[in-house]
N, C-alpha and C positions, 0 to 999 in steps of 0.2 A: 504494500500500500504506500509506503514512503517513497518508492521510486516513482509512482504515478503522481504523487503530490509534487515531488521535485521536478519532474518533467513538465507538469502544468505550470509551475512557478517559472521555470526557464522559458517556456513558450510565451506566457503573458508578459514577462519582462522584455523579451525580444520584441513583441508586438508594441509595447509601450515605447521602447527605444526607437523603433521605426517611425512611430508617429511623431515623437519629439524631433527626430532628425529631419523629417519632412517639414514640420512647422518651422524649425530653426533655419533651414536652408532656403525657405521661401520668403521673399520680401514683398509679395503682392497678393497675399491671401485676402479673400473677401471676408466680411463679417460672418456670413453664413458658414464659410469653411472653418473659420476659427471656432465658432460654436460647435460645429460638427466634430472637430478634432477634440475639443474639450469634453464633449459628451462621451466620445470613445475612450479618452483617457480616464474619465470618471468610472466607466464600466470596468476597465482593466484594473484600476486601483482597487475597486471594490472586490473584484475576484482575487486579486493578489492578497488582500487583507484576509479574506475568508480562507484562502489556502494556507497562509502563514499560521492562522489560528488552528486550522486542522492539523498542521504539522506539529504544533506544540502539544496537542492533545494526545 
């Protein structure tokens, strides 16, 4: 079970890093794009928090 949790944490961390790289490398994002990326990061952070809690249990 720990391997699945670690794999999921690695996956979502990589997804979050990809979003951050996209946002940081763009200098002409629209407000809608910024909101969209923020929502996606929020979902990823929520999932990472839940996975870290599960790992500690």
